[in-house]
C-alpha positions in Angstrom: -46.6 11.0 -23.9 -47.0 7.3 -23.0 -45.0 6.3 -26.0 -42.2 8.8 -25.0 -42.1 7.5 -21.5 -41.9 3.9 -22.8 -39.0 4.8 -25.0 -37.2 6.6 -22.1 -37.8 3.5 -20.0 -36.3 1.2 -22.7 -33.3 3.5 -23.1 -32.7 3.6 -19.4 -32.8 -0.1 -19.1 -30.4 -0.6 -22.0 -28.0 2.0 -20.6 -28.2 0.4 -17.2 -27.6 -3.0 -18.8 -24.5 -1.6 -20.7 -23.1 -0.1 -17.5 -23.6 -3.4 -15.6 -21.9 -5.3 -18.4 -18.9 -2.9 -18.4 -18.7 -3.1 -14.6 -18.8 -6.9 -14.8 -16.1 -7.0 -17.5 -13.9 -4.7 -15.5 -14.4 -6.8 -12.4 -13.5 -10.0 -14.3 -10.4 -8.3 -15.8 -9.3 -7.2 -12.3 -9.7 -10.7 -10.9 -7.8 -12.2 -13.8 -5.0 -9.7 -13.3 -4.7 -10.7 -9.6 -4.7 -14.4 -10.6 -2.0 -13.7 -13.2 0.2 -11.9 -10.7 -0.3 -14.7 -8.1 0.7 -17.3 -10.7 3.9 -15.3 -11.5 4.8 -15.3 -7.8 4.1 -19.1 -7.6 6.5 -19.6 -10.5 9.2 -17.7 -8.7 8.4 -20.0 -5.7 9.0 -23.0 -7.9 12.3 -21.5 -9.1 13.3 -20.9 -5.5 12.4 -24.5 -4.5 14.5 -25.9 -7.3 17.5 -23.6 -7.0 17.8 -24.0 -3.2 16.9 -27.7 -3.0 16.7 -29.4 -0.6 16.1 -26.3 1.6 12.4 -26.3 1.0 12.1 -29.8 2.5 13.6 -28.7 5.8 11.7 -25.5 6.6 10.9 -26.6 10.1 14.4 -25.8 11.5 16.9 -25.2 8.7 19.5 -22.4 8.8 22.4 -21.6 6.5 24.9 -21.5 9.4 24.8 -21.5 13.2 25.5 -17.8 13.5 23.4 -14.8 12.3 20.3 -16.8 11.4 19.7 -17.5 15.1 20.0 -13.8 15.9 17.6 -12.8 13.1 15.1 -15.5 14.1 15.1 -14.0 17.6 14.7 -10.5 16.1 11.6 -11.6 14.1 10.1 -13.1 17.2 10.8 -10.1 19.4 9.2 -7.8 16.8 6.0 -9.9 17.1 6.2 -10.3 20.8 6.8 -6.7 21.7 4.1 -5.4 19.3 1.4 -7.2 21.3 2.9 -6.8 24.8 4.8 -3.5 25.0 4.9 -1.7 21.6 6.2 1.6 23.0 9.3 -0.2 24.1 9.9 -2.2 20.9 13.6 -1.2 20.9 14.2 -2.1 24.5 14.8 -5.7 23.7 15.4 -8.5 26.2 19.2 -8.6 25.9 22.2 -6.6 27.1 20.2 -5.5 30.1 20.3 -2.8 31.5 21.2 -1.1 28.2 18.4 0.6 26.3 17.6 0.6 22.6 19.3 -2.7 22.2 17.2 -3.7 19.2 18.9 -0.8 17.4 22.2 -2.7 17.7 21.2 -4.5 14.5 18.6 -4.4 11.7 15.2 -4.4 13.4 13.7 -6.3 10.3 10.2 -5.2 11.4 8.9 -5.1 7.8 9.9 -8.7 7.4 8.4 -9.9 10.7 5.2 -8.0 10.0 4.5 -10.1 7.0 4.8 -13.3 9.1 2.9 -12.3 12.2 0.2 -14.8 11.3 2.7 -17.6 11.5 3.8 -16.6 14.9 0.1 -16.3 15.9 -0.4 -19.8 14.8 2.4 -21.0 17.0 5.2 -21.6 14.6 8.7 -21.5 16.1 11.0 -18.6 15.3 13.4 -20.8 13.3 10.5 -22.0 11.2 9.3 -18.5 10.5 12.9 -17.5 9.6 13.2 -20.4 7.2 9.9 -19.6 5.5 10.8 -15.9 5.3 14.1 -16.9 3.6 12.2 -18.9 1.0 9.7 -16.2 0.4 12.5 -13.6 0.1 13.9 -15.2 -3.0 10.4 -15.4 -4.6 9.4 -11.9 -3.7 12.6 -10.4 -4.9 12.1 -12.1 -8.2 8.5 -10.9 -8.4 9.5 -7.3 -7.5 12.2 -7.2 -10.2 9.8 -8.8 -12.7 7.3 -6.0 -12.1 10.0 -3.3 -12.6 11.3 -4.9 -15.8 7.8 -5.3 -17.2 6.7 -1.8 -16.3 9.8 -0.2 -17.8 9.6 -2.1 -21.2 6.1 -3.5 -21.5 7.6 -6.9 -22.0 6.9 -9.9 -19.8 10.1 -11.5 -21.2 12.2 -8.6 -19.9 10.4 -9.0 -16.6 11.3 -12.7 -16.3 14.9 -11.9 -17.2 15.1 -9.1 -14.6 13.3 -11.1 -11.9 15.4 -14.3 -12.3 18.7 -12.5 -12.4 17.9 -10.2 -9.4 16.6 -13.1 -7.3 19.0 -15.8 -8.1 22.3 -14.2 -9.1 25.0 -16.3 -7.4 26.1 -13.7 -4.9 22.7 -13.7 -3.3 23.2 -17.3 -2.1 26.1 -16.1 0.0 23.6 -13.9 1.9 21.4 -16.8 3.1 22.6 -16.2 6.6 21.6 -12.5 6.4 17.9 -12.5 5.9 17.7 -8.7 6.4 19.8 -8.2 3.3 18.4 -11.0 1.3 14.9 -9.8 1.8 15.0 -6.8 -0.7 11.8 -6.9 -2.9 11.0 -3.3 -2.0 14.1 -2.0 -3.7 12.8 -2.7 -7.3 9.2 -2.1 -6.2 9.9 1.5 -5.0 11.5 2.3 -8.4 8.5 0.7 -10.2 6.2 2.8 -8.0 8.1 5.9 -8.9 7.9 5.1 -12.7 4.2 4.4 -12.5 3.5 7.7 -10.6 5.6 9.7 -13.1 3.4 8.3 -15.9 0.1 9.0 -14.1 0.0 11.3 -11.1 -3.1 9.8 -9.6 -3.9 9.4 -5.9 -3.8 5.7 -6.1 -0.3 5.6 -7.6 0.9 8.3 -5.1 -0.4 6.0 -2.3 1.5 3.1 -3.7 4.6 5.2 -3.9 4.3 6.1 -0.3 3.6 2.5 0.7 6.6 1.1 -1.1 8.8 3.9 0.3 7.6 3.1 3.8 8.0 -0.7 3.5 11.5 -0.3 2.1 12.6 1.6 5.2 10.6 -0.7 7.5 12.2 -3.9 6.1 15.9 -3.1 5.9 17.4 0.3 6.9 20.6 -0.5 5.0 18.8 -0.9 1.7 16.7 2.1 2.5 19.7 4.3 2.9 21.5 2.9 -0.1 18.5 3.4 -2.4 17.9 7.0 -1.6 20.5 8.5 -3.9 19.6 6.2 -6.9 16.0 7.0 -6.2 16.7 10.8 -6.4 18.7 10.3 -9.6 15.9 8.2 -11.1 13.4 10.9 -10.2 15.4 13.5 -11.9 15.5 11.4 -15.1 11.8 10.8 -15.0 11.0 14.5 -14.3 13.0 15.4 -17.4 11.6 12.5 -19.5 8.0 13.4 -18.8 8.5 17.2 -18.4 7.3 17.2 -14.8 9.5 19.8 -13.2 6.6 22.3 -13.1 3.8 19.8 -12.7 2.0 20.8 -9.5 0.2 17.5 -9.1 3.4 15.5 -9.2 5.1 17.6 -6.5 2.0 18.0 -4.3 1.0 14.3 -4.2 4.6 12.9 -4.1 5.5 15.2 -1.2 2.4 14.2 0.7 2.9 10.5 0.1 6.6 10.5 0.9 6.2 12.9 3.7 3.6 10.7 5.4 5.7 7.6 4.8 8.7 9.4 6.3 6.8 10.4 9.4 5.6 6.8 9.9 9.2 5.6 9.7 10.5 8.0 12.4 9.6 5.7 15.3 11.8 3.0 13.6 14.6 5.4 12.7 15.1 7.6 15.7 16.2 4.8 18.1 19.3 4.2 15.8 20.3 7.8 16.1 19.8 7.8 19.9 21.7 4.5 20.3 24.6 5.9 18.2 24.8 8.9 20.5 24.5 6.9 23.7 27.0 4.2 22.9 29.3 6.0 20.3 28.4 3.7 17.4 30.1 5.1 14.3 31.7 3.4 11.3 35.2 4.7 10.6 36.7 5.0 7.1 38.8 1.8 7.6 35.7 -0.3 8.2 33.9 1.2 5.3 36.8 0.5 3.0 37.2 -3.1 4.2 33.5 -4.0 3.8 33.2 -2.2 0.4 33.4 -4.2 -2.8 36.2 -3.4 -5.3 36.2 -4.0 -9.1 38.3 -7.1 -8.6 35.6 -8.7 -6.6 33.4 -9.0 -9.7 36.0 -11.6 -10.9 35.4 -13.8 -7.9 32.8 -16.6 -8.2 30.4 -17.6 -5.3 31.7 -20.7 -3.6 28.4 -22.5 -3.8 28.5 -22.3 -7.6 29.9 -25.5 -9.0 31.2 -23.9 -12.2 32.7 -20.7 -10.9 33.5 -21.4 -7.3 37.3 -21.3 -7.8 37.2 -18.1 -9.8 38.9 -15.4 -7.8 40.8 -17.6 -5.4 44.1 -16.0 -6.5 43.0 -12.4 -5.8 45.0 -10.6 -3.2 42.2 -10.8 -0.6 40.9 -14.2 -1.8 37.8 -12.6 -3.3 36.3 -11.5 0.0 33.2 -10.3 -1.8 32.4 -12.8 -4.6 30.3 -10.9 -7.0 30.8 -12.7 -10.4 27.2 -13.0 -11.8 27.8 -15.8 -14.2 27.8 -15.7 -17.9 24.0 -15.6 -18.7 23.4 -12.2 -17.1 26.4 -10.8 -19.1 25.2 -12.4 -22.3 21.6 -11.1 -21.8 23.0 -7.6 -21.3 25.0 -7.8 -24.5 21.9 -9.1 -26.3 19.9 -6.1 -25.1 22.7 -3.7 -26.3 22.8 -5.4 -29.7 19.1 -5.2 -30.1 19.1 -1.4 -29.7 17.5 0.1 -32.8 15.6 -3.0 -33.6 11.9 -3.2 -33.5 10.1 -3.6 -30.1 8.7 -6.9 -31.3 12.2 -8.1 -32.0 13.5 -7.1 -28.6 10.5 -8.7 -26.9 10.9 -12.0 -28.8 14.6 -12.1 -27.8 13.7 -11.5 -24.2 11.0 -14.1 -24.2 13.4 -16.6 -25.7 16.1 -16.0 -23.2 13.9 -15.8 -20.1 13.5 -19.5 -19.8 17.3 -20.0 -19.7 18.3 -17.5 -17.0 18.0 -19.8 -14.0 20.4 -22.4 -15.2 23.7 -20.7 -14.1 22.5 -21.0 -10.4 22.1 -24.7 -10.8 25.8 -25.1 -11.8 
């Protein structure tokens, strides 16, 4: 009996030791993963500093132009100020008195301001916070697209290509006066969250899907609206790809996650509907046509780009939307098409080799 108890004690100690070792290994792996992701983000910060130089040296008060940046800086400050003084009247901003819901006259950018509440709390000025948010916008967009590319293909090289192109395609530099539209990391992240959830219908991934959906709407309503149809189309593809049309866990958890996110967004969406009814705000078809891009605009180069800035000057409207992405994104796309049918290792090596070259067009 004593011998049996001794053996049991030894087995229990060994089992406990193995469990502790596995737990420690998992903990170390998790910490390394966090460090790795942070390093990736820092690399995108370095790209941003180089490609926007000398912007990073003037974060105290720099703006792209003396127009919309001042408005957006005020919006960021108002979001912070109203949150801690009168949150129930967030949209009754201190302008256009006595009109109500005046914050709904523009993007509320609450999801952007929320990330930088600590800077306001530390006493930084609105223009400084705006400049820092602009810098972070480039880096976060690159990181978000990196995650989507890596998740879809399993290749870090593809992730770098996707991240650098999405963050630094020349057209984005024309939006530096429009932080609300430049700050779009949640667009690729919501698609990545959907892909991850389709692959594994866990509570954790459902929660991440709901969080990404919520932050996408909280950050920029324009991108939220424009991403709904592509999101639904992507969901249909994933449902077919993974045979999930009759998967109860998928429907139950996705409906709960997106439903809760939608309810949380209502206080930030309803004021726009109310303001549109009160003041007759409505885009007519002529405005939509004027501000929409046409195929010819893809042949117009961004004016800050030294190599392609004159491309499109002879277009009928002078290239109002200058969308030419540069040659490298086009060549990388062609490379991907030509590698179809090749081994995964070949495709990954091609992507890894091209990743380091993708930022150079923005320098020209």
